[in-house]
mmCIF file as gemmi writes it, N, C-alpha and C atoms, coordinates in Angstrom:
data_model
loop_
_atom_site.group_PDB
_atom_site.id
_atom_site.type_symbol
_atom_site.label_atom_id
_atom_site.label_alt_id
_atom_site.label_comp_id
_atom_site.label_asym_id
_atom_site.label_entity_id
_atom_site.label_seq_id
_atom_site.pdbx_PDB_ins_code
_atom_site.Cartn_x
_atom_site.Cartn_y
_atom_site.Cartn_z
_atom_site.occupancy
_atom_site.B_iso_or_equiv
_atom_site.pdbx_formal_charge
_atom_site.auth_seq_id
_atom_site.auth_asym_id
_atom_site.pdbx_PDB_model_num
ATOM 1 N N . UNK Axp A 1 ? -1.348 -13.774 1.522 1 0 ? 1 A 1
ATOM 2 C CA . UNK Axp A 1 ? -2.344 -13.01 2.327 1 0 ? 1 A 1
ATOM 3 C C . UNK Axp A 1 ? -2.225 -11.471 2.041 1 0 ? 1 A 1
ATOM 4 N N . UNK Axp A 2 ? -3.567 -11.098 1.872 1 0 ? 2 A 1
ATOM 5 C CA . UNK Axp A 2 ? -3.865 -9.764 1.711 1 0 ? 2 A 1
ATOM 6 C C . UNK Axp A 2 ? -3.82 -8.792 2.988 1 0 ? 2 A 1
ATOM 7 N N . UNK Axp A 3 ? -3.318 -7.899 2.915 1 0 ? 3 A 1
ATOM 8 C CA . UNK Axp A 3 ? -3.229 -6.948 4.094 1 0 ? 3 A 1
ATOM 9 C C . UNK Axp A 3 ? -3.952 -5.792 3.998 1 0 ? 3 A 1
ATOM 10 N N . UNK Axp A 4 ? -4.848 -5.614 2.833 1 0 ? 4 A 1
ATOM 11 C CA . UNK Axp A 4 ? -6.083 -4.576 2.557 1 0 ? 4 A 1
ATOM 12 C C . UNK Axp A 4 ? -7.413 -4.705 3.455 1 0 ? 4 A 1
ATOM 13 N N . UNK Axp A 5 ? -7.853 -3.716 3.627 1 0 ? 5 A 1
ATOM 14 C CA . UNK Axp A 5 ? -9.226 -3.829 3.954 1 0 ? 5 A 1
ATOM 15 C C . UNK Axp A 5 ? -10 -4.194 2.854 1 0 ? 5 A 1
ATOM 16 N N . UNK Axp A 6 ? -11.344 -4.532 3.027 1 0 ? 6 A 1
ATOM 17 C CA . UNK Axp A 6 ? -12.539 -4.863 1.998 1 0 ? 6 A 1
ATOM 18 C C . UNK Axp A 6 ? -12.983 -3.512 1.244 1 0 ? 6 A 1
ATOM 19 N N . UNK Axp A 7 ? -12.592 -2.79 0.224 1 0 ? 7 A 1
ATOM 20 C CA . UNK Axp A 7 ? -13.011 -1.347 -0.385 1 0 ? 7 A 1
ATOM 21 C C . UNK Axp A 7 ? -13.727 -2.011 -1.57 1 0 ? 7 A 1
ATOM 22 N N . UNK Axp A 8 ? -15.14 -1.457 -1.583 1 0 ? 8 A 1
ATOM 23 C CA . UNK Axp A 8 ? -15.787 -1.682 -2.786 1 0 ? 8 A 1
ATOM 24 C C . UNK Axp A 8 ? -16.1 -0.463 -3.659 1 0 ? 8 A 1
ATOM 25 N N . UNK Axp A 9 ? -15.87 0.735 -3.206 1 0 ? 9 A 1
ATOM 26 C CA . UNK Axp A 9 ? -15.981 2.06 -3.819 1 0 ? 9 A 1
ATOM 27 C C . UNK Axp A 9 ? -14.963 2.992 -3.393 1 0 ? 9 A 1
ATOM 28 N N . UNK Axp A 10 ? -14.772 4.075 -4.156 1 0 ? 10 A 1
ATOM 29 C CA . UNK Axp A 10 ? -14.155 5.175 -3.801 1 0 ? 10 A 1
ATOM 30 C C . UNK Axp A 10 ? -14.704 6.053 -2.974 1 0 ? 10 A 1
ATOM 31 N N . UNK Axp A 11 ? -14.321 6.482 -1.997 1 0 ? 11 A 1
ATOM 32 C CA . UNK Axp A 11 ? -14.902 7.436 -0.881 1 0 ? 11 A 1
ATOM 33 C C . UNK Axp A 11 ? -14.918 9.121 -1.602 1 0 ? 11 A 1
ATOM 34 N N . UNK Axp A 12 ? -14.178 9.133 -2.697 1 0 ? 12 A 1
ATOM 35 C CA . UNK Axp A 12 ? -14.021 10.668 -3.246 1 0 ? 12 A 1
ATOM 36 C C . UNK Axp A 12 ? -15.245 10.951 -4.116 1 0 ? 12 A 1
ATOM 37 N N . UNK Axp A 13 ? -15.308 9.725 -5.302 1 0 ? 13 A 1
ATOM 38 C CA . UNK Axp A 13 ? -16.261 9.732 -6.325 1 0 ? 13 A 1
ATOM 39 C C . UNK Axp A 13 ? -17.373 8.733 -6.537 1 0 ? 13 A 1
ATOM 40 N N . UNK Axp A 14 ? -17.279 7.702 -5.482 1 0 ? 14 A 1
ATOM 41 C CA . UNK Axp A 14 ? -18.182 6.563 -5.723 1 0 ? 14 A 1
ATOM 42 C C . UNK Axp A 14 ? -17.899 5.581 -6.674 1 0 ? 14 A 1
ATOM 43 N N . UNK Axp A 15 ? -16.978 5.767 -7.461 1 0 ? 15 A 1
ATOM 44 C CA . UNK Axp A 15 ? -16.705 4.686 -8.33 1 0 ? 15 A 1
ATOM 45 C C . UNK Axp A 15 ? -16.521 3.678 -7.827 1 0 ? 15 A 1
ATOM 46 N N . UNK Axp A 16 ? -16.976 2.236 -8.565 1 0 ? 16 A 1
ATOM 47 C CA . UNK Axp A 16 ? -16.413 1.004 -7.943 1 0 ? 16 A 1
ATOM 48 C C . UNK Axp A 16 ? -15.321 0.342 -8.928 1 0 ? 16 A 1
ATOM 49 N N . UNK Axp A 17 ? -14.766 1.08 -9.759 1 0 ? 17 A 1
ATOM 50 C CA . UNK Axp A 17 ? -13.595 0.847 -10.707 1 0 ? 17 A 1
ATOM 51 C C . UNK Axp A 17 ? -12.441 1.172 -9.978 1 0 ? 17 A 1
ATOM 52 N N . UNK Axp A 18 ? -11.92 -0.025 -9.349 1 0 ? 18 A 1
ATOM 53 C CA . UNK Axp A 18 ? -10.602 0.047 -8.407 1 0 ? 18 A 1
ATOM 54 C C . UNK Axp A 18 ? -9.812 -0.66 -8.885 1 0 ? 18 A 1
ATOM 55 N N . UNK Axp A 19 ? -8.384 -0.673 -8.755 1 0 ? 19 A 1
ATOM 56 C CA . UNK Axp A 19 ? -7.326 -1.354 -9.293 1 0 ? 19 A 1
ATOM 57 C C . UNK Axp A 19 ? -6.033 -1.09 -7.939 1 0 ? 19 A 1
ATOM 58 N N . UNK Axp A 20 ? -4.939 -1.987 -8.264 1 0 ? 20 A 1
ATOM 59 C CA . UNK Axp A 20 ? -4.052 -1.991 -7.299 1 0 ? 20 A 1
ATOM 60 C C . UNK Axp A 20 ? -2.791 -1.425 -8.169 1 0 ? 20 A 1
ATOM 61 N N . UNK Axp A 21 ? -1.949 -0.856 -7.336 1 0 ? 21 A 1
ATOM 62 C CA . UNK Axp A 21 ? -0.677 -0.311 -7.825 1 0 ? 21 A 1
ATOM 63 C C . UNK Axp A 21 ? 0.497 -0.279 -7.053 1 0 ? 21 A 1
ATOM 64 N N . UNK Axp A 22 ? 1.896 -0.062 -7.312 1 0 ? 22 A 1
ATOM 65 C CA . UNK Axp A 22 ? 2.876 -0.047 -6.209 1 0 ? 22 A 1
ATOM 66 C C . UNK Axp A 22 ? 3.638 1.251 -6.95 1 0 ? 22 A 1
ATOM 67 N N . UNK Axp A 23 ? 4.756 1.154 -6.226 1 0 ? 23 A 1
ATOM 68 C CA . UNK Axp A 23 ? 5.899 2.281 -6.459 1 0 ? 23 A 1
ATOM 69 C C . UNK Axp A 23 ? 6.901 1.358 -7.434 1 0 ? 23 A 1
ATOM 70 N N . UNK Axp A 24 ? 7.586 1.992 -8.062 1 0 ? 24 A 1
ATOM 71 C CA . UNK Axp A 24 ? 8.443 1.38 -9.196 1 0 ? 24 A 1
ATOM 72 C C . UNK Axp A 24 ? 9.891 1.68 -8.667 1 0 ? 24 A 1
ATOM 73 N N . UNK Axp A 25 ? 10.845 0.951 -9.19 1 0 ? 25 A 1
ATOM 74 C CA . UNK Axp A 25 ? 12.364 1.328 -8.749 1 0 ? 25 A 1
ATOM 75 C C . UNK Axp A 25 ? 12.421 0.846 -7.325 1 0 ? 25 A 1
ATOM 76 N N . UNK Axp A 26 ? 13.409 2.013 -6.592 1 0 ? 26 A 1
ATOM 77 C CA . UNK Axp A 26 ? 13.716 1.668 -5.272 1 0 ? 26 A 1
ATOM 78 C C . UNK Axp A 26 ? 12.883 2.189 -4.202 1 0 ? 26 A 1
ATOM 79 N N . UNK Axp A 27 ? 11.38 2.513 -4.524 1 0 ? 27 A 1
ATOM 80 C CA . UNK Axp A 27 ? 10.755 3.071 -3.525 1 0 ? 27 A 1
ATOM 81 C C . UNK Axp A 27 ? 9.938 2.049 -2.8 1 0 ? 27 A 1
ATOM 82 N N . UNK Axp A 28 ? 10.795 1.797 -1.72 1 0 ? 28 A 1
ATOM 83 C CA . UNK Axp A 28 ? 10.348 0.838 -0.564 1 0 ? 28 A 1
ATOM 84 C C . UNK Axp A 28 ? 10.181 1.439 0.96 1 0 ? 28 A 1
ATOM 85 N N . UNK Axp A 29 ? 9.274 0.975 1.733 1 0 ? 29 A 1
ATOM 86 C CA . UNK Axp A 29 ? 9.413 1.682 2.913 1 0 ? 29 A 1
ATOM 87 C C . UNK Axp A 29 ? 10.413 0.617 3.633 1 0 ? 29 A 1
ATOM 88 N N . UNK Axp A 30 ? 11.419 1.589 4.452 1 0 ? 30 A 1
ATOM 89 C CA . UNK Axp A 30 ? 12.477 0.547 5.314 1 0 ? 30 A 1
ATOM 90 C C . UNK Axp A 30 ? 12.249 0.813 6.692 1 0 ? 30 A 1
ATOM 91 N N . UNK Axp A 31 ? 12.58 -0.019 7.487 1 0 ? 31 A 1
ATOM 92 C CA . UNK Axp A 31 ? 12.633 -0.157 8.865 1 0 ? 31 A 1
ATOM 93 C C . UNK Axp A 31 ? 13.523 1.144 9.6 1 0 ? 31 A 1
ATOM 94 N N . UNK Axp A 32 ? 13.132 1.464 10.362 1 0 ? 32 A 1
ATOM 95 C CA . UNK Axp A 32 ? 14.203 2.674 10.96 1 0 ? 32 A 1
ATOM 96 C C . UNK Axp A 32 ? 14.777 1.856 12.1 1 0 ? 32 A 1
ATOM 97 N N . UNK Axp A 33 ? 16.167 2.324 12.135 1 0 ? 33 A 1
ATOM 98 C CA . UNK Axp A 33 ? 17.233 1.667 13.145 1 0 ? 33 A 1
ATOM 99 C C . UNK Axp A 33 ? 17.097 0.167 12.961 1 0 ? 33 A 1
ATOM 100 N N . UNK Axp A 34 ? 16.968 -0.281 11.879 1 0 ? 34 A 1
ATOM 101 C CA . UNK Axp A 34 ? 17.228 -1.826 11.682 1 0 ? 34 A 1
ATOM 102 C C . UNK Axp A 34 ? 17.751 -1.961 10.013 1 0 ? 34 A 1
ATOM 103 N N . UNK Axp A 35 ? 18.878 -2.797 10.122 1 0 ? 35 A 1
ATOM 104 C CA . UNK Axp A 35 ? 19.44 -3.248 8.891 1 0 ? 35 A 1
ATOM 105 C C . UNK Axp A 35 ? 18.558 -4.478 8.094 1 0 ? 35 A 1
ATOM 106 N N . UNK Axp A 36 ? 18.491 -4.154 6.958 1 0 ? 36 A 1
ATOM 107 C CA . UNK Axp A 36 ? 17.942 -5.006 6.169 1 0 ? 36 A 1
ATOM 108 C C . UNK Axp A 36 ? 17.096 -4.581 5.064 1 0 ? 36 A 1
ATOM 109 N N . UNK Axp A 37 ? 16.196 -5.413 4.666 1 0 ? 37 A 1
ATOM 110 C CA . UNK Axp A 37 ? 15.427 -4.79 3.309 1 0 ? 37 A 1
ATOM 111 C C . UNK Axp A 37 ? 14.129 -4.473 4.013 1 0 ? 37 A 1
ATOM 112 N N . UNK Axp A 38 ? 13.402 -3.56 3.276 1 0 ? 38 A 1
ATOM 113 C CA . UNK Axp A 38 ? 12.094 -3.026 3.463 1 0 ? 38 A 1
ATOM 114 C C . UNK Axp A 38 ? 11.09 -3.826 2.71 1 0 ? 38 A 1
ATOM 115 N N . UNK Axp A 39 ? 9.771 -3.125 2.484 1 0 ? 39 A 1
ATOM 116 C CA . UNK Axp A 39 ? 9.07 -3.861 1.712 1 0 ? 39 A 1
ATOM 117 C C . UNK Axp A 39 ? 8.16 -3.001 0.88 1 0 ? 39 A 1
ATOM 118 N N . UNK Axp A 40 ? 7.742 -3.568 -0.199 1 0 ? 40 A 1
ATOM 119 C CA . UNK Axp A 40 ? 7.141 -2.719 -1.507 1 0 ? 40 A 1
ATOM 120 C C . UNK Axp A 40 ? 5.922 -2.088 -0.82 1 0 ? 40 A 1
ATOM 121 N N . UNK Axp A 41 ? 5.446 -1.061 -1.112 1 0 ? 41 A 1
ATOM 122 C CA . UNK Axp A 41 ? 4.116 -0.275 -0.981 1 0 ? 41 A 1
ATOM 123 C C . UNK Axp A 41 ? 3.181 -0.389 -1.87 1 0 ? 41 A 1
ATOM 124 N N . UNK Axp A 42 ? 2.001 -1.127 -1.344 1 0 ? 42 A 1
ATOM 125 C CA . UNK Axp A 42 ? 1.05 -1.486 -2.316 1 0 ? 42 A 1
ATOM 126 C C . UNK Axp A 42 ? -0.113 -0.729 -2.17 1 0 ? 42 A 1
ATOM 127 N N . UNK Axp A 43 ? -0.718 -0.049 -3.126 1 0 ? 43 A 1
ATOM 128 C CA . UNK Axp A 43 ? -1.893 0.797 -3.039 1 0 ? 43 A 1
ATOM 129 C C . UNK Axp A 43 ? -3.308 0.446 -3.744 1 0 ? 43 A 1
ATOM 130 N N . UNK Axp A 44 ? -4.505 0.675 -3.231 1 0 ? 44 A 1
ATOM 131 C CA . UNK Axp A 44 ? -5.779 0.535 -3.837 1 0 ? 44 A 1
ATOM 132 C C . UNK Axp A 44 ? -5.973 1.854 -4.617 1 0 ? 44 A 1
ATOM 133 N N . UNK Axp A 45 ? -6.271 1.99 -5.823 1 0 ? 45 A 1
ATOM 134 C CA . UNK Axp A 45 ? -6.291 3.188 -6.2 1 0 ? 45 A 1
ATOM 135 C C . UNK Axp A 45 ? -7.875 3.229 -6.989 1 0 ? 45 A 1
ATOM 136 N N . UNK Axp A 46 ? -8.502 4.468 -7.066 1 0 ? 46 A 1
ATOM 137 C CA . UNK Axp A 46 ? -9.588 4.5 -7.874 1 0 ? 46 A 1
ATOM 138 C C . UNK Axp A 46 ? -9.099 4.812 -9.313 1 0 ? 46 A 1
ATOM 139 N N . UNK Axp A 47 ? -9.695 3.981 -10.064 1 0 ? 47 A 1
ATOM 140 C CA . UNK Axp A 47 ? -9.271 4.088 -11.749 1 0 ? 47 A 1
ATOM 141 C C . UNK Axp A 47 ? -10.006 5.152 -12.404 1 0 ? 47 A 1
ATOM 142 N N . UNK Axp A 48 ? -11.175 5.694 -11.763 1 0 ? 48 A 1
ATOM 143 C CA . UNK Axp A 48 ? -11.842 6.832 -12.408 1 0 ? 48 A 1
ATOM 144 C C . UNK Axp A 48 ? -11.225 8.234 -12.086 1 0 ? 48 A 1
ATOM 145 N N . UNK Axp A 49 ? -10.887 8.536 -10.903 1 0 ? 49 A 1
ATOM 146 C CA . UNK Axp A 49 ? -10.327 9.952 -10.208 1 0 ? 49 A 1
ATOM 147 C C . UNK Axp A 49 ? -9.105 9.736 -9.87 1 0 ? 49 A 1
ATOM 148 N N . UNK Axp A 50 ? -8.47 8.664 -9.612 1 0 ? 50 A 1
ATOM 149 C CA . UNK Axp A 50 ? -6.889 8.458 -9.396 1 0 ? 50 A 1
ATOM 150 C C . UNK Axp A 50 ? -6.62 8.659 -7.762 1 0 ? 50 A 1
ATOM 151 N N . UNK Axp A 51 ? -7.8 8.803 -7.034 1 0 ? 51 A 1
ATOM 152 C CA . UNK Axp A 51 ? -7.478 9.005 -5.573 1 0 ? 51 A 1
ATOM 153 C C . UNK Axp A 51 ? -7.1 7.377 -4.906 1 0 ? 51 A 1
ATOM 154 N N . UNK Axp A 52 ? -5.801 7.754 -4.023 1 0 ? 52 A 1
ATOM 155 C CA . UNK Axp A 52 ? -5.419 6.682 -3.479 1 0 ? 52 A 1
ATOM 156 C C . UNK Axp A 52 ? -6.169 6.556 -2.197 1 0 ? 52 A 1
ATOM 157 N N . UNK Axp A 53 ? -6.805 5.278 -2.147 1 0 ? 53 A 1
ATOM 158 C CA . UNK Axp A 53 ? -7.778 4.957 -1.134 1 0 ? 53 A 1
ATOM 159 C C . UNK Axp A 53 ? -7.098 4.46 0.008 1 0 ? 53 A 1
ATOM 160 N N . UNK Axp A 54 ? -6.132 3.389 -0.231 1 0 ? 54 A 1
ATOM 161 C CA . UNK Axp A 54 ? -5.485 2.911 0.854 1 0 ? 54 A 1
ATOM 162 C C . UNK Axp A 54 ? -3.883 2.509 0.669 1 0 ? 54 A 1
ATOM 163 N N . UNK Axp A 55 ? -3.061 2.596 1.276 1 0 ? 55 A 1
ATOM 164 C CA . UNK Axp A 55 ? -1.663 1.978 0.972 1 0 ? 55 A 1
ATOM 165 C C . UNK Axp A 55 ? -1.032 1.152 2.328 1 0 ? 55 A 1
ATOM 166 N N . UNK Axp A 56 ? -0.25 0.368 1.858 1 0 ? 56 A 1
ATOM 167 C CA . UNK Axp A 56 ? 0.123 -0.806 3.141 1 0 ? 56 A 1
ATOM 168 C C . UNK Axp A 56 ? 1.448 -1.456 2.48 1 0 ? 56 A 1
ATOM 169 N N . UNK Axp A 57 ? 2.28 -1.914 3.527 1 0 ? 57 A 1
ATOM 170 C CA . UNK Axp A 57 ? 3.323 -2.558 3.081 1 0 ? 57 A 1
ATOM 171 C C . UNK Axp A 57 ? 3.197 -4.063 2.683 1 0 ? 57 A 1
ATOM 172 N N . UNK Axp A 58 ? 3.685 -4.675 1.719 1 0 ? 58 A 1
ATOM 173 C CA . UNK Axp A 58 ? 3.693 -5.999 1.428 1 0 ? 58 A 1
ATOM 174 C C . UNK Axp A 58 ? 3.992 -7.112 2.422 1 0 ? 58 A 1
ATOM 175 N N . UNK Axp A 59 ? 5.252 -6.905 3.384 1 0 ? 59 A 1
ATOM 176 C CA . UNK Axp A 59 ? 5.687 -7.717 4.247 1 0 ? 59 A 1
ATOM 177 C C . UNK Axp A 59 ? 5.804 -6.933 5.592 1 0 ? 59 A 1
ATOM 178 N N . UNK Axp A 60 ? 4.765 -6.758 6.279 1 0 ? 60 A 1
ATOM 179 C CA . UNK Axp A 60 ? 4.877 -6.115 7.7 1 0 ? 60 A 1
ATOM 180 C C . UNK Axp A 60 ? 5.783 -6.769 8.55 1 0 ? 60 A 1
ATOM 181 N N . UNK Axp A 61 ? 6.021 -7.914 8.498 1 0 ? 61 A 1
ATOM 182 C CA . UNK Axp A 61 ? 6.752 -8.644 9.638 1 0 ? 61 A 1
ATOM 183 C C . UNK Axp A 61 ? 8.243 -8.618 9.467 1 0 ? 61 A 1
ATOM 184 N N . UNK Axp A 62 ? 8.665 -7.429 8.624 1 0 ? 62 A 1
ATOM 185 C CA . UNK Axp A 62 ? 10.098 -6.899 8.472 1 0 ? 62 A 1
ATOM 186 C C . UNK Axp A 62 ? 10.237 -5.708 9.361 1 0 ? 62 A 1
ATOM 187 N N . UNK Axp A 63 ? 8.972 -5.317 9.946 1 0 ? 63 A 1
ATOM 188 C CA . UNK Axp A 63 ? 9.311 -3.881 10.744 1 0 ? 63 A 1
ATOM 189 C C . UNK Axp A 63 ? 8.835 -4.141 12.127 1 0 ? 63 A 1
ATOM 190 N N . UNK Axp A 64 ? 9.196 -5.513 12.383 1 0 ? 64 A 1
ATOM 191 C CA . UNK Axp A 64 ? 8.833 -5.961 13.961 1 0 ? 64 A 1
ATOM 192 C C . UNK Axp A 64 ? 10.184 -5.45 14.776 1 0 ? 64 A 1
ATOM 193 N N . UNK Axp A 65 ? 9.65 -4.941 16.072 1 0 ? 65 A 1
ATOM 194 C CA . UNK Axp A 65 ? 10.999 -4.573 16.766 1 0 ? 65 A 1
ATOM 195 C C . UNK Axp A 65 ? 11.679 -3.211 16.422 1 0 ? 65 A 1
ATOM 196 N N . UNK Axp A 66 ? 10.963 -2.399 15.804 1 0 ? 66 A 1
ATOM 197 C CA . UNK Axp A 66 ? 11.743 -1.203 15.082 1 0 ? 66 A 1
ATOM 198 C C . UNK Axp A 66 ? 10.889 0.094 15.875 1 0 ? 66 A 1
ATOM 199 N N . UNK Axp A 67 ? 9.977 0.017 16.534 1 0 ? 67 A 1
ATOM 200 C CA . UNK Axp A 67 ? 9.354 1.236 17.297 1 0 ? 67 A 1
ATOM 201 C C . UNK Axp A 67 ? 9.993 1.417 18.743 1 0 ? 67 A 1
């Protein structure tokens, strides 16, 4: 399941050359006040100018009941 919106071009430089990336190592988003594992943060990135267009967690269900 994809959690991203449909992005076709960079809002900063108008390039259509986009890619996906994620933090490496232990860089995960963790729930507040809830034990357990967090989720990897994935990004849609412009491969021309480097602008991060969108970021989202891969497993949003892990954050239920934390607000």
